[in-house]
C-alpha positions as CSV (number, residue, x, y, z in Angstrom):
1,M,25.1,-141.4,-37.9
2,R,26.0,-142.9,-34.6
3,D,29.3,-144.7,-34.3
4,Q,29.0,-148.5,-34.4
5,P,29.8,-150.4,-31.2
6,P,33.3,-151.9,-31.2
7,P,33.6,-155.5,-32.4
8,T,34.2,-158.3,-29.9
9,P,35.8,-161.7,-30.4
10,H,32.2,-163.0,-30.8
11,G,31.2,-160.5,-33.5
12,P,29.6,-157.0,-33.3
13,A,27.6,-156.1,-30.2
14,P,23.9,-155.8,-30.7
15,D,22.4,-152.4,-31.5
16,L,21.5,-150.5,-28.4
17,F,19.2,-147.6,-27.8
18,T,17.0,-148.2,-30.9
19,W,13.2,-148.2,-30.7
20,E,13.3,-152.0,-31.2
21,F,15.8,-152.3,-28.3
22,A,13.6,-150.2,-26.1
23,A,10.6,-152.5,-26.6
24,D,12.7,-155.5,-25.4
25,P,16.3,-154.9,-24.3
26,Y,16.7,-158.2,-22.6
27,P,18.1,-160.3,-25.5
28,A,20.7,-157.6,-26.1
29,Y,21.6,-157.6,-22.4
30,A,21.9,-161.4,-22.4
31,W,24.4,-161.1,-25.2
32,L,26.4,-158.5,-23.4
33,R,26.4,-160.5,-20.1
34,E,27.8,-163.4,-22.0
35,H,30.2,-161.8,-24.4
36,A,31.0,-158.3,-23.3
37,P,29.9,-157.9,-19.7
38,V,31.7,-154.5,-19.3
39,H,31.1,-152.9,-22.6
40,R,32.1,-149.4,-23.9
41,T,29.5,-147.8,-26.1
42,K,28.5,-144.4,-27.4
43,L,25.2,-143.2,-25.9
44,P,22.5,-141.4,-27.8
45,S,23.8,-138.1,-26.2
46,G,27.2,-138.7,-27.8
47,V,28.9,-139.5,-24.4
48,D,31.1,-142.6,-24.3
49,A,30.4,-144.8,-21.3
50,W,31.0,-148.3,-19.9
51,L,27.9,-150.5,-19.3
52,V,28.2,-153.1,-16.5
53,T,25.7,-156.0,-17.0
54,R,26.5,-159.0,-14.7
55,Y,25.0,-159.1,-11.3
56,A,28.3,-159.7,-9.3
57,D,30.0,-156.9,-11.2
58,A,27.0,-154.6,-10.8
59,R,26.8,-155.1,-7.1
60,Q,30.5,-154.4,-6.7
61,T,30.3,-151.3,-8.9
62,L,27.4,-149.8,-7.0
63,A,29.3,-150.0,-3.7
64,D,32.8,-149.0,-5.0
65,N,33.9,-145.7,-3.5
66,R,36.4,-145.2,-6.3
67,L,33.4,-144.5,-8.5
68,S,32.1,-141.0,-7.8
69,K,28.6,-139.6,-8.3
70,N,29.9,-136.1,-8.7
71,P,29.9,-135.1,-12.4
72,A,32.9,-132.9,-11.8
73,H,35.0,-136.2,-12.0
74,H,33.8,-136.8,-15.6
75,D,36.8,-136.3,-17.9
76,E,34.4,-135.0,-20.5
77,P,35.0,-133.0,-23.7
78,A,33.4,-129.6,-23.8
79,H,30.6,-130.7,-26.1
80,A,29.5,-133.3,-23.6
81,K,29.1,-131.0,-20.6
82,G,25.6,-131.1,-19.2
83,K,24.8,-134.4,-21.0
84,T,24.9,-136.4,-17.8
85,G,22.3,-136.2,-15.1
86,I,18.9,-134.6,-15.2
87,P,18.3,-132.1,-18.0
88,G,18.3,-128.5,-16.6
89,E,19.5,-129.3,-13.1
90,R,22.8,-127.6,-13.6
91,Q,21.2,-124.4,-14.9
92,A,18.6,-124.5,-12.1
93,D,21.3,-124.8,-9.4
94,L,19.9,-128.2,-8.3
95,M,23.1,-130.2,-8.3
96,T,23.5,-130.6,-4.5
97,H,21.3,-133.7,-4.1
98,L,22.0,-137.3,-3.1
99,L,22.5,-138.5,-6.7
100,N,25.3,-136.1,-7.4
101,I,27.5,-136.1,-4.3
102,D,29.9,-138.3,-2.4
103,P,30.9,-138.7,1.2
104,P,31.3,-136.8,3.5
105,D,28.7,-134.4,2.0
106,H,26.5,-137.4,1.0
107,T,26.7,-138.8,4.5
108,R,25.6,-135.5,6.1
109,L,22.7,-134.8,3.6
110,R,21.4,-138.4,3.7
111,R,21.4,-138.4,7.5
112,L,19.5,-135.1,7.5
113,V,17.0,-136.3,4.9
114,S,16.6,-139.6,6.7
115,K,15.5,-137.8,9.8
116,A,12.6,-136.2,7.9
117,F,11.8,-139.1,5.5
118,T,11.3,-141.9,8.1
119,P,9.7,-145.4,7.6
120,R,7.2,-144.3,10.2
121,R,6.2,-141.2,8.2
122,V,5.7,-143.4,5.1
123,A,3.6,-146.0,7.1
124,E,1.4,-143.2,8.4
125,F,0.8,-142.1,4.8
126,A,-0.7,-145.4,3.8
127,P,-4.4,-144.4,4.2
128,R,-3.8,-141.3,2.0
129,V,-2.2,-143.5,-0.7
130,Q,-5.3,-145.8,-0.6
131,E,-7.6,-142.8,-0.8
132,L,-5.8,-141.4,-3.8
133,T,-5.8,-144.9,-5.5
134,D,-9.5,-145.4,-5.0
135,D,-10.3,-141.8,-6.1
136,L,-8.4,-142.2,-9.4
137,I,-10.0,-145.6,-10.1
138,D,-13.4,-144.0,-9.4
139,R,-12.6,-141.2,-11.9
140,F,-11.5,-143.3,-14.9
141,T,-14.2,-146.0,-14.5
142,R,-17.0,-143.5,-14.2
143,G,-19.2,-144.1,-17.2
144,S,-16.4,-145.9,-19.1
145,D,-15.0,-149.4,-19.7
146,T,-11.7,-148.3,-21.1
147,A,-8.7,-146.3,-19.9
148,D,-5.1,-145.5,-20.4
149,L,-3.6,-146.8,-17.2
150,I,-0.5,-144.6,-17.6
151,H,-2.2,-141.3,-18.1
152,D,-5.3,-142.0,-15.9
153,F,-3.7,-143.9,-13.0
154,A,0.0,-144.7,-12.9
155,F,1.1,-141.1,-13.6
156,P,-1.2,-139.1,-11.3
157,L,-1.0,-141.4,-8.3
158,P,2.6,-140.9,-7.4
159,I,2.6,-137.2,-8.3
160,Y,-0.3,-136.4,-6.0
161,A,1.1,-138.7,-3.3
162,I,4.6,-137.2,-3.3
163,C,3.1,-133.7,-3.4
164,D,1.0,-134.5,-0.4
165,L,3.9,-136.0,1.4
166,L,6.2,-133.0,0.7
167,G,3.5,-130.5,1.7
168,V,2.6,-128.9,-1.7
169,P,-0.8,-127.3,-1.3
170,R,-3.6,-129.0,-3.2
171,E,-4.3,-125.9,-5.3
172,D,-0.7,-126.1,-6.7
173,Q,-0.5,-129.8,-7.4
174,D,-1.8,-129.6,-11.0
175,D,1.1,-127.3,-11.8
176,F,3.4,-130.0,-10.5
177,R,1.6,-132.6,-12.6
178,D,2.2,-130.4,-15.7
179,W,5.9,-129.9,-14.9
180,A,6.3,-133.6,-14.2
181,G,4.6,-134.6,-17.4
182,M,7.1,-132.6,-19.4
183,M,10.0,-134.1,-17.5
184,I,8.7,-137.7,-18.0
185,R,8.4,-137.2,-21.8
186,H,12.2,-137.0,-22.2
187,G,12.7,-136.3,-25.9
188,G,8.9,-136.3,-26.7
189,G,8.1,-132.7,-25.8
190,P,9.2,-129.3,-27.1
191,R,12.9,-128.5,-27.3
192,G,14.1,-127.3,-23.9
193,G,10.8,-128.2,-22.3
194,V,12.4,-130.4,-19.6
195,A,14.9,-127.7,-18.6
196,R,12.1,-125.1,-18.4
197,S,10.0,-127.4,-16.2
198,V,12.9,-128.1,-13.9
199,K,13.5,-124.3,-13.6
200,K,9.9,-123.6,-12.8
201,M,9.8,-126.4,-10.2
202,R,13.0,-125.1,-8.7
203,G,11.6,-121.6,-8.3
204,Y,8.4,-122.9,-6.8
205,L,10.2,-125.1,-4.3
206,A,12.4,-122.3,-3.2
207,E,9.4,-120.0,-2.5
208,L,7.5,-122.8,-0.8
209,I,10.5,-123.7,1.5
210,H,10.8,-120.0,2.4
211,R,7.1,-119.7,3.2
212,K,7.2,-122.9,5.3
213,R,10.3,-121.8,7.2
214,Q,8.7,-118.5,8.2
215,A,5.5,-120.3,9.4
216,L,7.2,-123.3,11.1
217,P,5.9,-123.8,14.6
218,A,8.5,-124.3,17.4
219,E,7.7,-128.0,17.8
220,P,6.7,-130.6,15.3
221,V,2.9,-131.2,14.8
222,P,1.3,-134.6,14.0
223,G,1.3,-135.3,10.3
224,E,3.9,-132.6,9.6
225,D,4.9,-132.6,5.9
226,L,8.3,-133.6,4.6
227,I,9.5,-130.2,3.5
228,S,8.8,-128.9,7.1
229,G,10.8,-131.9,8.3
230,L,13.7,-131.0,6.0
231,I,13.6,-127.4,7.3
232,R,13.5,-128.5,10.9
233,A,16.5,-130.9,10.4
234,S,18.4,-128.0,8.9
235,D,17.6,-125.6,11.7
236,H,19.2,-127.7,14.4
237,G,22.8,-126.8,13.6
238,E,23.4,-129.3,10.9
239,H,23.6,-126.8,8.1
240,L,21.1,-127.9,5.5
241,T,20.8,-124.7,3.5
242,E,17.7,-123.6,1.7
243,N,19.4,-124.4,-1.6
244,E,20.2,-127.9,-0.4
245,A,16.6,-128.3,0.9
246,A,15.3,-127.3,-2.5
247,A,17.6,-129.7,-4.3
248,M,16.6,-132.5,-1.9
249,A,12.9,-131.8,-2.3
250,F,13.4,-131.7,-6.1
251,I,15.1,-135.1,-6.2
252,L,12.6,-136.7,-3.9
253,L,9.9,-135.5,-6.2
254,F,11.7,-136.4,-9.4
255,A,13.0,-139.8,-8.2
256,G,9.8,-140.5,-6.3
257,F,7.4,-140.2,-9.1
258,E,8.8,-141.5,-12.4
259,T,10.1,-144.7,-10.7
260,T,6.6,-145.4,-9.3
261,V,4.9,-144.5,-12.6
262,N,7.0,-147.2,-14.2
263,L,6.6,-149.7,-11.3
264,I,2.8,-149.5,-11.6
265,G,2.8,-149.4,-15.4
266,N,5.4,-152.1,-16.0
267,G,4.0,-154.2,-13.2
268,T,0.5,-154.1,-14.5
269,Y,1.6,-154.9,-18.0
270,A,3.6,-157.9,-16.8
271,L,0.6,-159.2,-14.9
272,L,-1.7,-158.8,-17.9
273,T,0.7,-160.6,-20.1
274,H,1.3,-163.4,-17.6
275,P,-2.4,-164.4,-16.7
276,E,-1.5,-167.4,-14.6
277,Q,0.6,-165.1,-12.3
278,R,-2.1,-162.5,-12.2
279,E,-4.8,-165.1,-11.3
280,R,-2.5,-166.4,-8.6
281,L,-2.2,-163.0,-7.1
282,Q,-5.9,-162.3,-7.3
283,R,-6.7,-165.6,-5.5
284,A,-4.3,-164.7,-2.7
285,L,-5.8,-161.2,-2.3
286,A,-9.3,-162.6,-2.3
287,E,-8.2,-164.9,0.6
288,G,-6.7,-161.9,2.5
289,D,-3.1,-163.1,2.0
290,R,-0.8,-160.2,1.2
291,G,2.4,-162.2,1.4
292,L,2.3,-162.9,-2.3
293,L,1.6,-159.2,-3.0
294,E,4.8,-158.3,-1.2
295,T,7.0,-160.9,-2.9
296,G,5.2,-160.2,-6.1
297,V,6.1,-156.5,-6.2
298,E,9.8,-157.4,-5.5
299,E,9.6,-159.9,-8.5
300,L,8.1,-157.2,-10.7
301,L,10.9,-154.9,-9.7
302,R,13.4,-157.6,-10.7
303,F,11.6,-158.9,-13.9
304,D,11.0,-155.5,-15.6
305,G,11.8,-152.8,-13.2
306,P,11.3,-149.0,-13.5
307,V,15.0,-148.1,-13.5
308,E,16.9,-149.7,-16.4
309,L,20.3,-148.2,-15.7
310,A,21.6,-146.8,-12.4
311,T,22.5,-143.1,-12.4
312,W,25.9,-142.0,-13.5
313,R,29.2,-142.8,-11.9
314,F,32.7,-141.6,-12.8
315,A,36.0,-143.3,-12.1
316,T,38.3,-141.2,-9.8
317,E,41.2,-143.5,-10.5
318,P,41.8,-146.6,-12.7
319,V,39.4,-149.3,-11.7
320,V,39.1,-152.9,-12.9
321,I,35.5,-154.2,-13.2
322,G,34.9,-157.7,-14.5
323,G,38.4,-157.9,-15.8
324,Q,38.1,-154.6,-17.8
325,R,40.2,-151.6,-16.9
326,I,38.3,-148.4,-16.5
327,E,40.3,-145.2,-16.8
328,T,40.1,-142.2,-14.6
329,G,37.3,-139.9,-15.6
330,D,35.4,-142.6,-17.5
331,P,31.6,-142.7,-17.0
332,V,30.2,-146.0,-15.8
333,L,26.5,-147.1,-16.0
334,V,25.3,-150.2,-14.1
335,V,22.6,-151.9,-16.2
336,L,20.2,-153.0,-13.4
337,A,17.9,-154.6,-15.9
338,A,20.7,-156.8,-17.1
339,A,22.0,-157.7,-13.7
340,D,18.6,-158.6,-12.4
341,R,18.2,-161.2,-15.2
342,D,21.7,-162.8,-14.7
343,P,21.3,-166.6,-14.6
344,E,24.4,-166.8,-12.4
345,R,22.4,-165.1,-9.7
346,F,18.7,-165.9,-10.4
347,A,17.2,-169.3,-11.3
348,D,15.1,-169.1,-14.5
349,P,15.7,-165.3,-14.6
350,D,13.4,-164.7,-17.6
351,T,10.5,-166.3,-15.8
352,L,8.0,-164.2,-13.8
353,D,7.5,-165.9,-10.5
354,L,5.6,-163.8,-8.0
355,G,6.5,-166.2,-5.1
356,R,10.2,-165.9,-5.7
357,R,11.9,-165.8,-2.3
358,D,15.6,-165.6,-3.1
359,N,15.3,-162.2,-4.7
360,Q,18.0,-159.7,-3.7
361,H,17.4,-157.7,-6.9
362,L,19.2,-154.4,-7.5
363,G,16.1,-152.5,-8.6
364,Y,16.6,-149.8,-5.9
365,G,20.4,-150.0,-6.1
366,H,22.9,-151.1,-3.5
367,G,25.3,-149.5,-1.0
368,I,25.2,-145.9,0.2
369,H,23.1,-144.7,-2.7
370,Y,20.3,-147.3,-2.1
371,C,17.1,-145.6,-2.9
372,L,15.8,-143.5,0.1
373,G,12.3,-143.6,-1.3
374,A,12.0,-147.4,-1.7
375,P,9.5,-147.8,1.2
376,L,7.2,-145.2,-0.4
377,A,7.5,-146.8,-3.9
378,R,6.7,-150.2,-2.4
379,L,3.7,-148.9,-0.6
380,E,2.4,-147.2,-3.7
381,G,3.1,-150.2,-5.9
382,Q,1.4,-152.7,-3.6
383,T,-1.6,-150.4,-3.0
384,A,-2.1,-149.7,-6.7
385,L,-1.8,-153.2,-7.9
386,A,-3.8,-154.8,-5.2
387,T,-6.6,-152.3,-5.6
388,L,-6.7,-152.5,-9.4
389,L,-6.9,-156.4,-9.4
390,T,-9.5,-156.3,-6.7
391,R,-11.8,-153.6,-8.0
392,L,-11.3,-154.5,-11.7
393,P,-10.9,-158.3,-11.7
394,D,-11.4,-158.7,-15.5
395,L,-8.8,-156.0,-16.4
396,R,-7.3,-156.8,-19.8
397,L,-5.1,-155.2,-22.4
398,A,-6.9,-153.3,-25.1
399,A,-4.0,-153.3,-27.6
400,D,-1.6,-155.8,-29.1
401,P,1.6,-155.8,-27.0
402,A,3.6,-155.3,-30.1
403,E,1.9,-152.0,-30.7
404,L,2.8,-150.5,-27.3
405,R,5.6,-148.0,-27.2
406,W,8.2,-147.4,-24.5
407,R,9.5,-144.0,-23.6
408,G,12.9,-142.9,-24.8
409,G,15.5,-142.0,-22.3
410,L,18.6,-143.6,-20.8
411,I,17.9,-144.3,-17.1
412,M,14.2,-145.1,-16.8
413,R,12.1,-147.9,-18.4
414,G,8.4,-147.3,-18.8
415,L,5.5,-147.4,-21.2
416,R,4.1,-144.4,-23.0
417,T,0.6,-145.7,-22.8
418,L,-1.2,-148.8,-21.4
419,P,-4.7,-149.1,-22.9
420,V,-7.0,-151.4,-21.0
421,E,-10.6,-152.6,-20.9
422,F,-12.7,-153.7,-17.9
423,S,-16.2,-154.1,-16.6
424,P,-17.0,-151.0,-14.6
425,P,-17.2,-151.7,-10.9
426,R,-20.7,-151.9,-9.4
427,S,-21.9,-148.9,-7.5
428,G,-20.4,-148.9,-4.0
429,Q,-17.8,-151.5,-4.8
430,T,-14.4,-150.9,-3.2
């Protein structure tokens, strides 16, 4: 039986990490923001950690260099080792990526990866994202008027997109889809399945990097893939090893698909349950106005974003956050979902307003660990939602919202399934 949360002057804290909490965590987060904004709790893994829930505290914490991303700073008992971070990454020798390191190593690796993963490269990828989006809609609407938008659309789109961007050959991409499917299930698959999938992915990436390094032309070619870009950056005297390249390719894949699965899934669900906002966006798209699409995706990231808690941080010295003293070695988790509904920062925070302008949400983090893949996720989210609403204008839920189930897991927030109904698009409609 899990330990009960410590009492506060306002009574016991609400139950966290239950199935009921997963369906709608926002009332519990509102209670914590008001009564226990920096709250110590026992996580389902058995690890004790501090949850930071107010926007101002969250923003400060995300940028505080006294909080390390390196799990070596966790003052953890033996039984908790390996219970922070991505399952299996330690055993697969994949720890040297941007989510687990601090400056100066973080500065060096991020600079190298940024050379390969440029905004220009993402912008040039837009036609391929549109092609993938249309192809997937063609598939699930062919001869049918129902679909599971997670399985048939939100999941495969970012997997195939990031595989194409990385340079994974088409004939190998279904293997990646299988491995990613196991990773995204969290506790829903066979015991040890996530770690095995991580190990298989690690082995494949190491072999692919080796093959690409051997075949790399002397000069970049138009449309060169991201792994080749990582190798090229490493081969100009800046010491990105093959192991670091594999770890970076892995985290770009891992962070680049599940966040986008949830952005598309959560975003579509929010639009289908807020019909006036969905109709507002459809009108704007019909008039050729993409401004509301851009602000709308930012609002969907704030309102019910794909990342519920920022990844782990560990105090390297005593730190005071929101008036609460955090001891050296204590884990700290910033609750982005709570911070982005803080009424001290956002007017009417529980209202979905696709036109919201003052929207400096924390959905992609803040500070030096701000999400490197945010431009790609935005591109995929905007393309997916605009194409769905345009091609399937009468898209609607095919289940009671109360019957939908959210995936277990600590960091991410996303639906297991999203059953929908629609009128199949007419032949030739795009």
